[in-house]
C-alpha positions in Angstrom: 8.7 171.4 41.5 7.6 168.3 39.6 5.2 169.0 36.6 2.8 166.5 35.0 3.9 167.6 31.5 7.1 167.7 29.5 6.8 171.1 27.7 7.8 174.1 29.8 5.9 177.4 30.3 7.6 180.8 30.3 5.7 183.7 32.0 6.7 187.3 31.5 6.8 189.5 34.6 5.3 193.0 34.7 2.9 195.4 36.4 0.2 192.7 36.8 2.6 190.2 38.5 5.0 192.4 40.4 4.1 191.4 43.9 5.7 188.3 45.4 2.3 186.7 45.9 1.4 187.2 42.3 4.7 185.7 41.1 4.2 182.7 43.4 0.7 182.2 41.9 2.3 182.1 38.5 4.7 179.4 39.7 1.9 177.3 41.3 -0.2 177.7 38.2 2.6 176.1 36.1 5.3 178.6 35.2 8.8 177.0 34.9 10.7 180.0 33.5 10.3 183.7 34.3 11.0 186.3 31.6 12.1 189.8 32.5 11.7 192.1 29.5 14.4 194.7 29.6 12.5 196.9 27.1 10.2 197.7 30.1 12.3 196.9 33.2 14.9 198.9 34.9 17.9 197.4 36.6 16.1 198.0 39.9 13.2 196.0 38.6 15.5 193.2 37.4 17.2 192.9 40.8 13.8 192.9 42.6 12.4 190.2 40.4 15.5 188.0 40.7 15.4 188.4 44.5 11.8 187.3 44.7 12.3 184.3 42.5 15.4 183.2 44.4 13.4 183.4 47.6 10.7 181.1 46.0 13.4 178.8 44.8 14.2 177.8 48.4 10.7 176.6 48.7 9.9 175.1 45.3 13.2 174.1 43.7 15.2 175.4 40.7 13.7 178.3 38.7 15.0 179.6 35.4 15.2 183.3 34.8 15.3 184.7 31.2 16.5 188.3 30.7 15.2 189.5 27.3 17.3 192.3 25.8 15.6 195.1 23.9 17.8 195.2 20.9 18.1 198.0 18.3 14.7 199.6 17.8 14.4 201.5 14.6 11.7 204.3 14.8 10.6 207.4 12.9 11.0 210.7 14.6 8.2 212.8 16.1 5.4 214.2 13.9 4.4 217.9 14.1 0.7 217.1 15.0 1.4 213.7 16.6 0.1 211.7 13.7 -0.5 211.9 9.9 -2.6 210.1 7.4 -0.5 208.6 4.5 -2.6 208.2 1.3 -2.0 205.3 -1.0 0.1 206.4 -4.0 1.6 209.4 -2.1 5.3 210.0 -2.1 7.1 210.6 1.2 10.6 211.8 1.9 12.5 210.3 4.8 15.6 212.1 6.0 18.0 212.7 8.8 16.5 216.0 9.7 15.5 216.4 13.4 12.5 218.7 12.6 9.1 217.3 13.3 7.6 215.5 10.3 4.4 215.7 8.3 2.6 213.8 5.5 5.3 214.8 2.9 8.4 214.5 5.1 9.3 212.3 8.0 12.4 212.2 10.1 14.3 208.9 10.1 17.5 209.2 12.2 19.1 205.8 11.4 22.0 205.9 9.0 22.0 202.1 8.9 18.7 202.3 6.9 20.1 204.6 4.3 23.2 202.5 4.0 21.2 199.3 3.4 18.1 200.5 1.5 17.9 200.1 -2.3 15.2 201.2 -4.8 12.5 198.5 -4.9 12.9 197.5 -1.2 9.9 197.5 1.1 9.7 199.9 4.0 7.3 198.9 6.7 6.0 201.3 9.4 4.1 200.6 12.7 4.5 196.8 12.8 3.8 196.5 9.1 0.4 198.4 9.2 1.8 200.8 6.6 3.7 199.6 3.5 5.9 201.7 1.3 8.1 201.0 -1.7 11.4 202.7 -1.9 12.0 204.7 -5.1 15.3 206.5 -4.5 18.1 206.5 -2.0 20.8 209.0 -1.4 23.0 209.4 1.8 20.7 210.6 4.6 17.6 210.6 2.4 15.2 208.3 0.7 11.9 208.7 -1.2 9.2 206.1 -1.0 5.7 205.6 -2.4 2.8 204.5 -0.1 1.5 201.1 -1.2 -0.8 200.6 1.8 -1.5 203.7 3.8 -3.3 204.7 7.0 -2.7 206.7 10.2 0.9 207.0 11.3 1.8 208.2 14.8 5.1 209.6 16.2 7.9 207.2 17.1 6.5 204.2 15.4 8.7 201.3 14.5 10.4 200.8 11.1 11.3 197.6 9.3 13.4 197.1 6.2 12.8 193.3 5.6 14.6 193.1 2.3 18.1 194.1 3.6 20.6 193.0 6.2 21.2 196.2 8.2 24.8 197.1 9.1 24.1 197.2 12.8 24.9 194.9 15.7 22.1 193.3 17.6 23.5 194.7 20.9 23.1 198.4 21.6 24.9 200.3 24.5 21.7 199.8 26.6 21.7 196.1 25.8 25.3 195.8 27.0 24.5 197.5 30.2 21.4 195.4 30.7 23.2 192.2 29.8 25.9 192.9 32.4 23.3 193.7 35.0 21.4 190.5 34.2 24.5 188.4 34.5 25.5 190.1 37.8 21.9 189.5 39.1 22.2 185.8 38.2 20.0 185.4 35.1 20.2 181.9 33.6 19.4 182.9 30.0 20.0 186.0 27.9 17.7 186.5 24.9 19.2 188.5 22.1 16.7 190.5 20.0 16.8 191.2 16.3 19.5 188.8 15.5 20.5 188.9 11.8 23.6 186.7 11.6 25.7 184.2 13.5 28.2 186.9 14.3 25.7 188.7 16.4 25.6 185.6 18.8 29.4 185.3 18.7 29.6 188.9 19.8 27.3 188.3 22.7 29.2 185.2 23.7 32.3 187.4 24.2 30.3 189.4 26.8 28.5 186.5 28.5 31.5 184.2 28.7 29.5 181.1 29.7 27.8 182.8 32.7 24.3 182.2 31.1 22.8 180.4 28.1 22.3 182.6 25.0 19.0 182.5 23.2 18.7 183.9 19.7 15.3 185.4 18.9 14.4 184.7 15.3 12.3 187.6 14.2 14.0 189.0 11.1 14.1 187.8 7.5 17.9 187.7 7.6 17.8 185.4 10.6 15.5 183.0 8.9 17.9 182.8 5.9 20.8 182.2 8.3 19.0 180.0 10.8 21.4 177.1 10.6 24.5 179.2 11.3 22.7 181.0 14.1 21.6 177.7 15.6 25.1 176.4 15.6 26.3 179.4 17.7 23.4 179.8 20.1 22.4 177.7 23.1 18.6 178.0 22.2 16.3 179.9 19.9 13.0 181.7 20.2 10.5 181.8 17.4 9.4 185.4 18.0 6.4 185.5 15.7 5.6 189.2 16.4 8.3 190.9 14.4 8.7 187.8 12.2 5.1 188.4 11.0 6.1 191.9 10.1 9.3 191.0 8.3 7.7 188.2 6.3 4.2 187.6 4.9 2.0 186.3 7.7 1.1 183.2 5.8 4.8 182.1 5.8 5.2 182.2 9.6 3.6 178.8 10.4 5.8 177.0 8.0 8.9 178.9 9.3 7.9 177.9 12.8 8.0 174.3 11.8 11.3 174.7 10.1 12.9 176.3 13.1 11.4 173.7 15.5 12.8 170.8 13.4 16.2 172.4 12.9 16.6 173.1 16.6 15.5 169.6 17.6 17.9 168.1 15.1 20.7 169.9 16.9 19.4 169.3 20.4 19.0 173.0 21.0 16.0 174.2 23.1 13.4 176.1 21.1 10.7 178.5 22.5 7.5 179.4 20.6 6.4 182.9 21.5 4.0 185.8 20.8 0.2 186.1 21.1 -0.3 182.5 22.2 -3.2 183.4 24.5 -3.4 187.1 23.5 -7.2 187.4 24.2 -6.5 186.5 27.9 -5.0 189.9 28.4 -8.6 191.0 28.9 -10.6 187.8 29.0 -10.6 184.9 31.5 -10.9 182.4 28.7 -8.9 182.2 25.4 -10.2 181.8 21.9 -10.4 178.3 20.4 -7.8 179.3 17.8 -5.4 180.3 20.5 -5.8 176.9 22.2 -5.1 175.2 18.9 -2.0 177.4 18.5 -0.6 176.3 21.8 -1.5 172.7 21.1 0.3 172.8 17.8 3.5 173.9 19.4 3.3 171.2 22.0 2.5 168.5 19.4 5.6 169.7 17.4 7.9 169.2 20.4 8.7 172.7 21.4 10.7 172.9 24.6 8.7 175.8 25.9 5.7 178.1 25.1 5.7 181.6 26.2 3.3 184.2 27.6 4.1 187.9 27.2 1.5 190.6 27.9 -0.9 187.9 29.1 1.1 187.5 32.3 2.9 190.9 32.4 0.1 193.4 32.0 -3.1 191.3 31.6 -6.0 191.0 33.9 -5.8 187.2 34.3 -2.1 186.3 34.6 -2.3 183.1 36.7 -5.3 182.0 34.8 -3.4 182.3 31.5 -0.6 180.1 32.9 -3.1 177.6 34.2 -4.8 177.5 30.8 -1.6 176.9 29.0 -0.7 174.2 31.5 -4.1 172.4 31.0 -3.8 172.5 27.2 -0.2 171.2 27.3 -1.1 168.3 29.6 -4.1 167.4 27.5 -2.0 167.3 24.3 0.6 165.1 25.9 -2.1 162.6 26.9 -3.5 162.5 23.3 -3.2 159.2 21.6 -1.6 160.8 18.6 1.0 162.8 20.6 3.8 160.3 20.4 3.4 159.5 16.7 3.4 163.2 15.8 6.3 164.0 18.2 8.4 161.1 16.7 7.3 161.6 13.1 11.0 162.0 12.1 13.8 160.0 13.7 15.8 162.2 16.0 19.5 162.1 15.3 22.3 162.1 17.9 25.7 163.7 17.5 28.6 161.4 16.6 30.2 161.2 20.0 30.4 158.7 22.9 28.2 160.9 25.0 25.7 161.4 22.2 25.5 157.6 21.5 25.1 156.8 25.2 22.3 159.3 25.6 20.4 158.0 22.6 21.0 154.4 23.8 19.5 155.3 27.2 16.2 156.3 25.5 16.2 153.2 23.4 16.8 150.9 26.3 14.2 152.7 28.5 11.7 152.2 25.7 12.6 148.5 25.0 12.6 147.5 28.7 9.6 149.7 29.6 11.7 151.4 32.4 10.1 153.9 34.8 12.6 156.7 34.4 15.8 158.0 32.9 18.3 159.4 35.5 21.1 161.7 34.2 24.1 162.8 36.2 25.5 166.1 34.7 27.6 169.0 35.7 27.3 171.1 32.5 23.8 170.0 31.5 24.9 168.5 28.2 23.8 164.9 29.1 20.3 166.2 30.0 20.1 168.1 26.7 21.1 165.0 24.7 18.6 162.8 26.4 15.8 165.4 26.0 16.7 165.7 22.3 15.4 162.1 21.9 12.0 163.1 23.4 11.6 159.8 25.4 8.3 158.7 26.9 9.9 158.2 30.3 10.4 161.1 32.7 13.9 162.4 32.8 15.4 163.1 36.2 18.5 165.3 36.0 20.8 165.2 39.0 23.6 167.9 39.2 25.9 169.3 41.8 25.8 172.7 40.0 23.0 175.0 40.9 23.3 177.1 37.7 22.9 173.9 35.6 19.7 172.9 37.5 18.2 176.3 36.9 19.2 176.6 33.2 17.9 173.2 32.3 14.5 174.1 33.7 13.8 175.5 30.2 14.3 172.2 28.5 11.6 169.7 27.4 11.0 166.9 29.9 13.8 167.7 32.3 13.1 167.6 36.0 16.2 169.0 37.8 17.4 168.3 41.3 20.6 169.7 42.9 22.5 166.8 44.5 26.0 165.9 45.6 28.3 164.3 42.9 28.7 160.6 43.5 32.1 159.2 44.5 31.5 155.7 43.1 28.9 153.5 41.4 27.4 152.4 44.7 26.7 156.0 45.7 25.5 156.8 42.2 22.8 154.1 42.5 21.9 155.2 46.0 21.4 158.8 45.1 19.5 157.9 41.9 17.2 155.6 43.9 16.6 158.1 46.6 15.7 160.9 44.2 13.6 158.6 42.1 11.6 157.8 45.2 11.4 161.3 46.5 10.0 162.6 43.2 7.6 159.6 42.8 9.2 158.6 39.6 9.7 155.0 40.7 9.1 152.7 43.7 10.0 149.2 44.9 10.3 146.7 42.0 10.5 149.5 39.3 13.5 149.7 37.1 15.3 152.9 36.0 18.3 153.6 33.8 21.2 155.9 34.8 23.5 157.9 32.5 26.8 159.0 34.1 30.4 159.5 33.5 33.4 157.5 34.8 35.6 158.7 36.4 33.1 160.6 38.5 33.4 164.4 39.1 34.9 165.0 35.7 32.6 166.9 33.4 32.2 165.8 29.8 32.8 162.1 30.3 29.3 160.6 29.9 30.2 157.0 29.0 28.2 154.7 31.2 24.7 153.3 31.5 23.3 151.3 34.4 19.9 149.6 34.7 18.8 148.8 38.2 15.7 147.8 40.1 14.5 149.7 43.2 14.4 147.6 46.2 13.4 147.9 49.9 17.0 146.9 50.6 19.5 149.7 51.2 21.6 149.8 48.0 24.8 150.3 50.0 24.3 146.8 51.5 23.7 145.0 48.2 26.2 142.4 46.9 
């Protein structure tokens, strides 16, 4: 499905959008990628959603599916009366005792926390609403002083932002969910609570190239190791919810910019997520601040912006997608968009394929061409052209269905599954036919094609061809 914008929209599926008609409405409103949150979805739900989306794909073209793994959730145990009030200045003992807790003692059944915590570290409870300073740590026990108190309920989350916890980002549940998602045919696997590059390497061993791996940057340790994590992952998500717990809120906008620039520099897709249109969970219109938030991500060149509860459990799911679509299209028409998008020169990797892809963008701009057409089997050529953020639309032609789906996440790429050309004449013919079919170009318009010779050999992007569309059948040209 051709979009009139370059940034992509990710919509999360859930109770509000479970029915096939509701999912189709999200697609028609502008969703390009569909997220299945494995924190709230069973394997049965997963297979159902994938089945519905693949049915719609036959009607609308490639659709990307993102399976988002839950990751290790650290929580306190239950409280005897369901909740307690922690007073500022009070001392609280946390231990590995299973007995229900109270205001003086709370169960914390995570040995990783005791192994990593040190006196002076901060302990956050309930998404950072309660703040404690650790005073003493012994095996299976720590004592903390309440810095910012309040009401604490059973099973609330725990964060230890000052330490790298000795745990993998994949739990047993995550491994089962990952295998189920791969078997169902998910195109992307999002890994939660990544702390280090090794977390991504471990997931790679499970995925084995069957899907793209997206690292969710939501922990302080991940921010510190962002470059190594980026090198190992296929994409990243700026998951601002937990990131805003792990770090002071005022630091999150700057970190978002750092992550966007670092990802774009490497040609890795980057998603901006969390609370983008949060008020639309209950309201048919967003706040002005939310609109500005979405616009900022688009101006900065994010590959995709994401809706979570807005589309999964909200009262106005398709309206939220449509709103995000309108905001993105308006930003991309803004007279300042190109100058902000290209504020810094985009590098290309030092390879023939990288140089060819960068040259395609430069030539298209210099000659004012109508479109850039990329032939790719693995998707690498499309990624390299998208990295340059060209003004021309990018039409990706691939014989591999999985590639056409996966690239639907990437900025500016319009993917079509086609046969692999056998020679340059067929290459031009297919490129011309698909350019016309998608209304990217017409008689007298010029386009540029990136491809690899010999054909049908992945990883050989080494050729550019500029040609003019004509009413004459390309196969009959001299």
